[in-house]
Every structure is written in structure tokens, then in C-alpha cells.
C-alpha positions in Angstrom: -20.5 -25.1 -58.8 -20.3 -27.1 -55.4 -17.1 -27.6 -53.1 -16.0 -31.4 -55.0 -16.3 -30.1 -58.4 -14.6 -26.7 -57.9 -11.5 -28.9 -56.2 -11.8 -31.0 -59.7 -11.8 -28.0 -62.2 -8.8 -26.0 -60.2 -6.9 -29.2 -60.4 -7.2 -29.7 -64.1 -6.5 -26.2 -64.9 -3.7 -25.9 -62.5 -1.7 -28.3 -64.5 -2.9 -27.6 -67.9 -1.1 -24.0 -66.6 2.0 -25.9 -65.4 2.6 -28.1 -68.6 2.0 -24.5 -70.3 4.8 -23.1 -68.3 7.1 -25.7 -69.2 6.9 -25.5 -72.7 7.3 -21.4 -72.1 10.5 -22.1 -71.2 11.3 -24.8 -73.8 10.1 -22.0 -76.3 12.5 -19.3 -74.5 15.4 -22.1 -74.6 15.0 -23.3 -78.7 14.4 -19.2 -79.2 17.5 -18.5 -77.8 19.4 -21.6 -79.3 17.7 -20.5 -83.0 19.0 -17.0 -82.8 22.7 -17.8 -81.9 22.4 -21.2 -84.0 23.7 -23.3 -81.1 21.4 -26.2 -79.8 23.5 -26.6 -76.5 21.4 -23.1 -75.3 18.8 -25.2 -75.4 20.2 -28.1 -73.3 21.5 -25.7 -71.0 18.4 -23.5 -70.4 16.3 -26.7 -69.7 19.1 -27.9 -67.3 19.3 -24.7 -65.0 15.9 -24.7 -64.8 15.2 -28.3 -63.8 18.7 -28.0 -61.4 17.3 -24.6 -59.8 13.8 -25.9 -59.2 15.8 -28.5 -57.1 17.6 -25.8 -55.2 13.9 -24.3 -54.6 12.7 -28.3 -53.9 15.3 -28.6 -50.9 15.3 -24.9 -49.7 12.3 -22.9 -50.3 10.7 -23.0 -47.5 14.2 -22.0 -45.0 14.4 -19.3 -47.8 11.1 -17.8 -47.5 10.8 -18.0 -43.7 13.9 -16.1 -43.5 12.6 -13.5 -45.9 10.1 -13.1 -44.0 11.9 -12.5 -40.9 9.3 -15.5 -39.4 10.4 -17.0 -36.0 9.1 -19.9 -33.9 5.3 -20.2 -32.5 5.8 -22.1 -29.3 2.5 -23.5 -27.8 2.4 -21.5 -24.3 2.5 -18.4 -26.4 0.2 -19.0 -29.5 -1.5 -21.6 -27.9 -4.4 -20.8 -30.2 -2.6 -21.0 -33.0 -0.6 -24.5 -31.9 -3.9 -26.1 -30.9 -6.4 -25.0 -33.9 -3.5 -26.4 -36.6 -2.8 -29.5 -34.2 -6.4 -31.1 -34.6 -6.9 -29.6 -37.9 -3.9 -31.5 -39.2 -5.2 -34.5 -37.4 -8.2 -34.0 -39.4 -7.1 -34.1 -42.7 -4.6 -36.9 -42.0 -0.9 -34.9 -41.8 2.0 -34.4 -39.8 1.7 -31.2 -37.7 3.5 -28.6 -39.5 5.8 -26.9 -37.7 4.6 -23.4 -36.7 5.8 -19.8 -37.1 4.8 -15.7 -36.3 5.5 -12.5 -38.0 5.4 -10.0 -35.8 3.4 -7.3 -37.8 -0.1 -6.1 -37.3 -1.2 -7.1 -41.3 -3.3 -9.6 -40.8 -1.8 -12.2 -42.9 -1.1 -16.1 -43.4 1.3 -18.6 -45.4 2.1 -22.2 -45.7 5.5 -23.4 -47.5 7.9 -26.4 -47.4 8.6 -29.2 -49.9 6.1 -31.8 -48.4 3.6 -32.9 -45.6 6.5 -33.9 -43.3 8.2 -30.7 -44.0 5.6 -28.2 -44.1 5.4 -24.9 -42.7 2.4 -22.6 -41.6 3.0 -19.1 -40.4 0.7 -16.4 -38.9 1.2 -12.9 -38.4 0.2 -11.4 -34.8 -2.2 -8.8 -36.3 -4.0 -11.6 -37.7 -3.9 -14.2 -34.7 -5.5 -11.1 -32.5 -7.7 -10.3 -35.5 -9.8 -13.6 -35.4 -12.5 -15.6 -33.0 -11.0 -19.3 -33.1 -13.6 -20.5 -35.6 -12.2 -18.0 -38.1 -9.1 -18.8 -36.9 -9.8 -22.5 -38.0 -10.6 -21.5 -41.4 -7.5 -20.0 -42.5 -5.6 -22.7 -40.7 -7.4 -25.4 -42.8 -6.8 -22.8 -45.8 -3.1 -23.3 -45.2 -3.3 -27.4 -44.4 -4.9 -27.7 -47.4 -2.2 -26.1 -49.7 0.1 -28.6 -47.9 -2.2 -31.7 -48.8 -2.8 -30.4 -52.2 0.8 -29.6 -53.3 0.4 -26.5 -53.6 3.2 -25.1 -51.7 5.8 -26.9 -53.9 3.9 -26.3 -57.2 3.4 -22.5 -56.4 7.4 -22.6 -55.8 8.3 -24.5 -59.3 6.3 -21.3 -60.6 8.2 -18.6 -59.4 11.4 -20.3 -60.2 10.6 -20.7 -63.5 9.1 -17.3 -64.2 12.7 -16.0 -62.6 14.5 -18.2 -64.7 13.0 -16.7 -67.9 13.3 -13.1 -66.9 16.6 -13.8 -66.3 17.4 -15.8 -69.5 15.5 -12.6 -71.4 17.5 -10.0 -69.9 20.6 -12.2 -70.7 19.5 -12.2 -74.6 18.4 -8.8 -74.8 21.7 -7.6 -73.7 23.5 -9.6 -75.6 21.8 -9.1 -78.6 22.9 -5.2 -78.1 26.3 -5.8 -78.6 25.8 -7.7 -81.4 25.1 -11.9 -82.5 23.0 -14.2 -83.9 23.1 -15.9 -87.7 25.4 -14.5 -89.5 25.0 -17.2 -92.6 23.2 -16.0 -95.7 19.5 -17.4 -94.3 16.7 -16.2 -96.3 13.4 -14.5 -95.8 12.0 -17.5 -94.2 14.8 -17.5 -91.9 14.7 -13.7 -91.0 10.8 -14.0 -90.0 11.2 -16.6 -87.8 14.5 -14.7 -86.3 12.1 -11.9 -85.9 9.2 -13.9 -84.4 12.6 -15.6 -82.1 13.7 -11.9 -80.7 9.7 -10.8 -80.1 9.0 -14.2 -78.6 11.9 -13.6 -76.2 10.7 -9.9 -75.4 7.1 -11.5 -74.3 8.2 -14.2 -72.3 8.9 -12.6 -69.3 5.2 -11.2 -69.5 4.0 -14.5 -70.4 5.2 -16.4 -67.8 4.4 -13.7 -65.1 0.8 -14.1 -66.1 0.9 -17.7 -66.1 2.7 -17.6 -62.6 -0.1 -15.2 -61.4 -3.0 -17.5 -63.1 -1.5 -20.6 -60.8 -1.8 -18.6 -57.8 -4.9 -17.5 -58.6 -6.4 -21.1 -59.2 -4.4 -22.2 -56.3 -6.8 -20.0 -53.7 -9.8 -21.0 -54.4 -8.5 -24.6 -54.6 -7.8 -24.0 -51.1 -10.4 -22.0 -49.7 -12.8 -25.1 -51.4 -10.6 -27.8 -49.7 -10.0 -25.8 -46.3 -14.4 -25.5 -46.3 -14.6 -29.2 -47.0 -12.0 -30.0 -43.8 -14.0 -27.6 -41.2 -17.2 -28.4 -42.7 -17.9 -24.3 -42.2 -17.3 -21.8 -44.8 -18.8 -19.8 -42.9 -15.6 -19.6 -40.7 -12.9 -19.1 -43.7 -15.5 -16.1 -45.6 -15.7 -14.3 -42.2 -12.3 -14.0 -42.2 -11.5 -13.3 -45.7 -13.8 -10.5 -45.2 -12.1 -9.2 -41.9 -8.4 -9.6 -43.7 -9.6 -8.0 -46.9 -11.2 -4.9 -44.6 -8.1 -4.4 -42.4 -6.1 -3.7 -46.0 -2.7 -3.1 -44.0 0.5 -3.3 -46.1 2.9 -5.9 -44.3 6.3 -4.5 -43.0 8.3 -7.2 -44.4 6.8 -7.9 -47.9 8.3 -9.3 -51.0 6.9 -9.8 -54.9 9.1 -13.1 -54.7 7.0 -14.6 -51.4 3.4 -12.5 -52.3 1.6 -15.6 -54.0 2.4 -18.0 -50.6 -0.3 -15.9 -48.6 -3.6 -16.2 -48.2 -3.8 -12.1 -49.0 -1.9 -9.9 -51.0 0.5 -8.5 -48.8 1.2 -5.6 -50.1 -2.4 -3.9 -49.6 -4.7 -2.6 -52.3 -5.2 0.3 -53.7 -8.4 2.1 -52.9 -10.6 3.4 -56.0 -7.8 3.0 -58.5 -8.5 4.2 -62.1 -6.7 0.8 -63.6 -8.0 -1.7 -61.2 -8.4 -3.7 -63.7 -4.8 -3.6 -64.5 -3.8 -3.8 -61.1 -6.3 -7.3 -60.9 -4.4 -8.9 -63.8 -1.2 -8.7 -62.3 -2.3 -9.7 -58.9 -1.3 -12.7 -56.9 -5.0 -13.6 -55.3 -8.3 -13.4 -56.9 -10.7 -10.8 -55.3 -11.9 -11.4 -51.7 -15.2 -10.6 -52.5 -15.2 -13.7 -55.7 -13.5 -16.1 -52.9 -16.5 -15.2 -50.7 -18.9 -15.5 -53.0 -17.8 -19.0 -53.9 -17.5 -20.2 -50.2 -21.1 -19.3 -49.5 -22.5 -20.6 -53.1 -23.9 -17.6 -54.1 
């Protein structure tokens, strides 16, 4: 599959996953409202979900930068980062994003912000020290592609929805231990539906997390493909990813809430683990080897 076909395929699949996420949110709200016999719970769940997303839309960049301990990057101190981003933004037809750096030896980078006009690209000092200019161009092109494809907004929404579902499920389980639910003389059919509702609510956070991770992994493949199209040199990004993977350094400041935003897993990877298949299932990023093969058409 060539880069153009890969980009189109990933866009379709990502929107399908986002739609599935919204269905999960509505289903959880319905299950809780059915269990307690109160339809207002469903309306309240949907309202809170959208209100939370609205807040995340406006404040996501500030929250992520604060959590990552990032600082503004000046042209004088980080000349290559500044000029590479400036040149690629012009090529991509984007406003130059604000630039930040994280003082961390682990090589990594991410993009955040609500839209093209309020975007931020952030890199670690470890990344800037490790990569050549052509490799840095590949990484920055990847991050600019996240901005142009609106990935940064979509992935923020996915995180907020996953967290919201987990909170609702936790509240429901705590309330169920204290008693509650329908008290009318339900027959067998209603009893079965009640059991299914409880099971669904318990499993909802797991399903939400898997969908969130799948969205993130799809967007990484899409940004790789779009970044390669921007530079016309996929070997640069492929080489950068291989160096980042080989370093395998966990970041000093890391959070599960923002892990999906980075170009690679910020927690590092366990070597030779017998549970590698389970780690891959819950990883925020696809394996570097798969991304390199896709970039080089192998």
C-alpha cells in the first residue's frame, strides 16, 4: 500500500473508531440510567462528556505543556529546531507553531493544541542532540502532520472520553455496593437486561481504553505517511525512529494521560518480556519496526 492509500485508509478507520467511542459513551450512560430507572442520568452523562471535551479543546495545550515541564524554545538556543520547523511549516501551508523543549535526555517529541493557529511542537533536548538535520526534519514533519490532520484534537477527545467512561463506571460500582437500582417487580427479561447492564458498565473502561489506544496507533501511521509526503524523504523519519527506539530511554517526566501524544512510547519498552503481546495490546504506539517497514515500503 503506498503512502496516499495508507493515509486515506487510516482516516476512514480513525473516524470509525471515534464514532465507536461515542457509542460507548452513550451506551454507558444508558446502562446506568436503566439500572437506576432514571433517564436524566443518560442526559447528564452526555452533557458532562461534551462539557469536558469543550474544556479540553480550549486548554489541552497548556495542560500538556505544564505536565511535561516544557519551556519555550528560542531561535538562538535551538537554531536547527526553529529553522527546520519554520521551513516545513511553509511547505505544509501551516502557520509556524510555537516551539517548546523539555530538558530530558530521552529522545522524543509531540504536538499539541486545538487547531493550526494554536498549535505547539515540543521536542526533548535528547532528541535534538541525537538526530541529524534530515532526521529532525522527518520528526518535525511527523508532528506537523498531526497538526494538519487534526490528530492532536482527535486524540485529546479520545483521552477525555476514556477518562470519563472510567469515572462513570467507578461511580456506578461504588453506588451499587451501597444498594440501589430498580426496585419494581421486574420479570426475568428485565433481570437479564440488568445483569448485562452491570457487566457492560464494568467492561466499558477496558473497551474505552482499547479504542483510545487504537485511535492513537492509527494516527501514528497516518502521521508517518503524511510526514514522508511532506519531506519527500521517508528514509529520514525511518532513521530517526530507529535511533529513538535504539535509545530506549524512559522520560524523566511522563504520564499515561499524555503518552499517546509523543512520537514514541515515553515509558520505554521492556526487553525480552514474556508478556510482550499484552504490552503491545495496551501500548500507545505501534512497534517501531512496523512503522519503519511502512515508511520504506517493505
